[in-house]
C-alpha positions as a Markdown table, in Angstrom:
| # | Residue | x | y | z |
|---|---|---|---|---|
| 1 | Met | 10.8 | -27.2 | -11.1 |
| 2 | Arg | 9.7 | -24.6 | -12.7 |
| 3 | Ala | 11.2 | -20.9 | -13.8 |
| 4 | Ala | 7.7 | -19.2 | -12.4 |
| 5 | Thr | 8.1 | -21.5 | -9.1 |
| 6 | Thr | 11.2 | -20.9 | -8.4 |
| 7 | Gln | 10.9 | -17.3 | -8.3 |
| 8 | Arg | 7.9 | -17.3 | -6.7 |
| 9 | Leu | 9.6 | -19.9 | -3.9 |
| 10 | Arg | 12.3 | -17.1 | -4.2 |
| 11 | Leu | 10.7 | -14.2 | -3.6 |
| 12 | Leu | 8.7 | -16.0 | -0.4 |
| 13 | Gln | 12.0 | -16.7 | 0.4 |
| 14 | Asp | 13.9 | -13.4 | 0.3 |
| 15 | Ala | 9.9 | -12.0 | 2.2 |
| 16 | Ala | 10.3 | -14.5 | 4.4 |
| 17 | Lys | 14.6 | -13.0 | 5.8 |
| 18 | Leu | 13.1 | -9.6 | 5.6 |
| 19 | Leu | 9.7 | -10.0 | 7.7 |
| 20 | Gly | 10.3 | -13.3 | 9.5 |
| 21 | Arg | 8.0 | -16.0 | 8.8 |
| 22 | Gln | 4.7 | -15.6 | 11.2 |
| 23 | Glu | 4.8 | -11.7 | 10.1 |
| 24 | Leu | 5.1 | -13.0 | 6.6 |
| 25 | Ala | 2.2 | -14.8 | 6.9 |
| 26 | Lys | 0.5 | -12.7 | 9.1 |
| 27 | Arg | 0.2 | -9.8 | 6.0 |
| 28 | Leu | -0.7 | -12.0 | 3.4 |
| 29 | Asn | -3.5 | -13.1 | 5.1 |
| 30 | Val | -3.2 | -16.5 | 5.9 |
| 31 | Pro | -2.0 | -19.3 | 8.5 |
| 32 | Glu | 1.6 | -19.6 | 8.9 |
| 33 | Ser | 1.6 | -23.4 | 7.9 |
| 34 | Ile | 0.1 | -22.3 | 4.3 |
| 35 | Val | 3.3 | -19.6 | 3.4 |
| 36 | Asp | 5.4 | -23.2 | 5.4 |
| 37 | Asp | 4.0 | -25.4 | 3.0 |
| 38 | Trp | 5.0 | -22.7 | -0.3 |
| 39 | Met | 8.4 | -22.6 | 1.4 |
| 40 | Arg | 8.6 | -26.1 | 1.1 |
| 41 | Gly | 7.3 | -26.3 | -2.3 |
| 42 | Glu | 4.5 | -27.9 | -0.9 |
| 43 | Gly | 2.0 | -25.4 | -2.9 |
| 44 | Thr | 2.2 | -22.8 | -5.1 |
| 45 | Ile | 1.2 | -18.7 | -4.3 |
| 46 | Ser | -1.7 | -17.6 | -6.3 |
| 47 | Asp | -1.1 | -14.9 | -8.2 |
| 48 | Ser | -4.0 | -12.8 | -6.2 |
| 49 | Gly | -0.9 | -14.2 | -3.3 |
| 50 | Leu | 1.9 | -13.1 | -5.5 |
| 51 | Leu | 0.1 | -9.7 | -6.0 |
| 52 | Lys | -0.2 | -9.1 | -2.0 |
| 53 | Leu | 3.3 | -10.8 | -2.1 |
| 54 | Ser | 5.0 | -7.7 | -4.1 |
| 55 | Glu | 2.7 | -5.2 | -2.4 |
| 56 | Ile | 4.3 | -6.2 | 0.9 |
| 57 | Leu | 7.7 | -5.8 | -0.6 |
| 58 | Glu | 7.6 | -2.5 | -2.3 |
| 59 | Arg | 6.0 | -1.4 | 1.4 |
| 60 | Trp | 9.1 | -2.2 | 2.8 |
| 61 | Ala | 11.2 | -1.8 | 0.9 |
| 62 | Arg | 9.7 | 2.3 | 1.3 |
| 63 | Gly | 10.5 | 1.9 | 4.8 |
| 64 | Ser | 7.0 | 1.7 | 6.2 |
| 65 | Lys | 6.7 | -0.7 | 9.0 |
| 66 | Arg | 2.5 | -1.4 | 7.8 |
| 67 | Ala | 1.3 | -3.5 | 4.7 |
């Protein structure tokens, strides 16, 4: 697995631990099954999805309940 792919996977796993997979999928506007695929390494989150993920995590870090 490439380093960039490993980093994306780690971000997804961390976000899922913080928010839960269902909430993460909702905030990314994708089906939960897609998040599950990404977390199993059966797909890769897009660059635009990664940007959205970073925005979600930034808001979470600031204590916001909304994404």
